[in-house]
C-alpha positions as CSV (number, residue, x, y, z in Angstrom):
1,M,5.1,-5.6,21.0
2,F,2.7,-5.0,18.6
3,K,2.5,-1.2,19.2
4,K,6.5,-1.4,18.0
5,L,5.5,-3.7,15.1
6,L,2.8,-1.5,13.7
7,N,4.6,1.8,14.5
8,P,5.9,3.3,11.2
9,H,9.6,3.0,10.8
10,L,9.5,5.8,8.0
11,K,7.0,8.4,7.0
12,L,6.9,10.0,3.5
13,K,4.9,12.4,1.5
14,D,3.1,10.1,-0.7
15,I,2.9,6.5,-2.3
16,F,5.1,7.9,-4.9
17,D,8.0,8.6,-3.0
18,V,8.2,4.6,-2.1
19,N,10.5,3.4,-4.6
20,E,13.1,0.3,-5.4
21,T,15.7,2.1,-4.1
22,L,14.2,3.3,-1.2
23,L,12.8,-0.3,-0.4
24,H,16.5,-1.7,-1.1
25,R,18.2,1.0,1.2
26,Y,15.8,0.1,4.0
27,N,15.5,-3.7,3.7
28,V,12.0,-3.5,3.2
29,K,10.3,-6.9,3.2
30,T,6.6,-6.3,3.7
31,L,5.1,-2.9,2.7
32,I,1.4,-1.9,4.8
33,F,-0.9,0.8,3.5
34,D,-4.0,2.0,4.4
35,V,-6.6,2.3,1.8
36,D,-8.7,5.6,2.4
37,N,-6.5,8.8,1.5
38,T,-3.6,7.0,0.6
39,L,-4.3,4.6,-2.0
40,I,-8.0,6.1,-3.1
41,A,-9.9,9.0,-1.9
42,K,-12.1,7.9,0.8
43,D,-15.4,9.1,-1.4
44,E,-13.6,7.3,-4.7
45,T,-14.4,3.7,-5.4
46,I,-12.1,3.2,-8.5
47,L,-8.5,2.9,-8.1
48,S,-6.2,5.1,-10.3
49,D,-4.1,3.2,-13.1
50,V,-1.1,4.8,-11.9
51,I,-1.6,3.4,-8.3
52,I,-2.2,0.2,-9.6
53,K,0.9,0.1,-12.0
54,H,2.9,1.6,-8.8
55,I,2.0,-1.0,-6.7
56,D,2.4,-3.6,-9.2
57,S,5.9,-2.2,-9.2
58,L,6.6,-2.5,-5.7
59,K,5.5,-6.0,-5.4
60,N,8.3,-6.8,-7.9
61,V,10.7,-5.4,-4.8
62,V,9.2,-6.7,-1.4
63,E,8.1,-10.0,-0.3
64,K,4.5,-8.9,0.8
65,V,2.2,-6.0,0.4
66,I,-0.8,-5.6,2.9
67,L,-3.5,-3.5,3.0
68,V,-5.5,-2.1,6.0
69,T,-9.0,-0.5,5.7
70,N,-12.1,-0.1,7.9
71,N,-14.0,-0.4,4.3
72,S,-16.3,-3.1,3.8
73,G,-18.0,-4.8,1.3
74,L,-17.3,-4.2,-2.3
75,K,-14.8,-1.8,-2.5
76,R,-12.6,-3.4,0.0
77,L,-12.8,-6.5,-2.1
78,Y,-12.5,-4.5,-5.5
79,I,-9.3,-3.1,-4.2
80,A,-7.6,-6.4,-3.3
81,Q,-8.9,-7.9,-6.2
82,T,-7.8,-5.2,-8.5
83,L,-4.3,-5.0,-6.7
84,D,-3.9,-8.9,-6.2
85,V,-2.8,-8.8,-2.6
């Protein structure tokens, strides 16, 4: 059950391919993003303004945005607080 639930239904080149039109077309209610190398480079610690604005715009279209990461500590907390998720 979990495997089917967590199996991506759509794979895109990058986060900027996710837009309002696509979300409506596929009736997406929840977005799940891996943090490292999707929202931020693994060796980076600060999210770009472009990513923050894009995630904010997506939050207006879907019910929930979920972040997954194997990071611990301050980086994980910073990202969650910055994106308000």
